[in-house]
Each structure stands twice: as C-alpha cells, then as structure tokens.
N, C-alpha and C positions, 0 to 999 in steps of 0.2 A: 604113278597113277596118271592116266590120261584125263583130258578135260571132261570127256563124257562120263567116265566113272566118278570123277569128283562131283560132277553135276548131279548124277543119280544119287550119290550119298547125301549131298546137301539138300536136294529137292524135298526130302522127307520133312524137313523142318521149316521150309520156306512157304509162305502163304501166297505171295504175289509173284507172277512169272518174271517180272523185271528185277526182282530182288535176288534171283539166282546168281547173277554176276555182280560183283561189288562195283565195278566201273559203271555198268548200266544202271544199277540202283542209285548211285550218286547222281548221274545225269538226270534221271527221272525225278529224283527228289528235288533237285534244283529247279527243274522245269515246272513241277507241280505248283511251286510257290512263286512263280515268276508272273510278270504282267502278261496280258493277252498278246501284246506285240512280240515279246520275247518268245512266248510259247510258239507263235506262228513261225518266227524266224528259225528257231531250233528245229521245229517240225519239218520245215522245208529242207534244212540241212540234213536231217535224218533221211528223208525221202531221196534226196540227191545222192547221198553216199550209198544208199542201198542200190539205187539204179546204176550209178557210176561203177560200183564194184562188181556189177553184174551178178549179185548174189541172188537176185530173184530167179525164179524158174525160167529156163530157156524155152518154155512153152509159148512164149509171146514173141511174135515176129516183129512187132513195132510198138511204139509207145501208145498208140490208140488201143491196141489189144490189152496192154497192161492197165491203162486207165479204165477201160470198160470192166475188166476183171475186178479192179479195186472198188469201183463204185457199186458193182453188182454184189460183191462180197461184203462190203462194209456199209450196207444200207441198214445197219443195226439201229433200231429205234430206242435202244436203252439210253438213258441219260443219267444214270446213277453214278458213273465213274467220273472223276474230275476231268479226264481228257475227252469225254463224250460231248462236251458243250461246243467245242471248236472242231469243225469237220477236218481241217488240215491236221490238227494234233491227233485226232482220232485215227485218221488214215496212217499217219506216221507210226503211231503206237501199234496199230494192227499189223502193219508191215513188219515191224520189229518182232511182234509176237509170233508171226507166222514163220520166222526164220528158225533154222535149227540152232541149237544152243551154241555151237562153235562159231557159226556165222554171226549170231547176236553179239558174242564177245568181241569178234573182229570189228563189227560195226561200232560197238561202244568205244573201242580204242581209237578208231578212225575219227569218231565224233570228238572225243576228248583232245585229240591232237590237231584238230582243225583250227585254223587261224580264226575263223568266224566264231567258233565256240569259245575260244580263249578270249576274244574281244568282248563277248557277251558276259562270260563268267570268268573274270581274271582270277588267277591262282592266288 
C-alpha cells in the first residue's frame, strides 16, 4: 500500500493534521511543550528545510515573492491554537500544513535527522 492510501485510511480516525504522520506528530508534540526559544529555533529549522528542499511551489521566483505570499496567507487572527501565539511558529506550522502528505513526511524525517534538532531534543 502506498503512502497516500495509508494516509487516506488513517485520516478517518485522526483529528489533527499533524498527527497523520507519526514522525511529525512526535516533533509537534515535543515542540508544543518546549520553551518559546526552542519553539522559535525549531520553527526556523522547519522553514529552512522546506525552502531548502524546494518543496514549496515553484510559483515563486524569489524569496521576496515567497515571503509576501506567506505573510498574506498567514495573517490569520485566530489565537486559539498553541502555535498561533508566536508568528514564526505559526508560519512554520502553516507551511507544513500546506504541504502534500508525502512532502510533509519527507520534511518530518529531514527535521528529525537534522543535527540542530538532535541537539535541541537529544534521543
């Protein structure tokens, strides 16, 4: 069974989008209960990995176009979720949310294998 079919089968029982992938769920769980400083560091790591892996849509010609799209799309005024309090964390979470499932899984593995992440959350 491919990842997409597995995802579709599991998504019936999963409430939060980031719990669809066990690796991403673990990352977000650790992040949620971390200090503000660690949240910001991990959020920057997430953003960097997404941009570096060029997983974002190729509709953007330069970084300014990407940032403009991020700020325009993420001007959400909701503050009820734990990650809405910090704009960097909110942006990272929104970028992850907007990725297709397979890309999200790939980013989660990249995050977990990152030296910076391992230093912040030792095994």
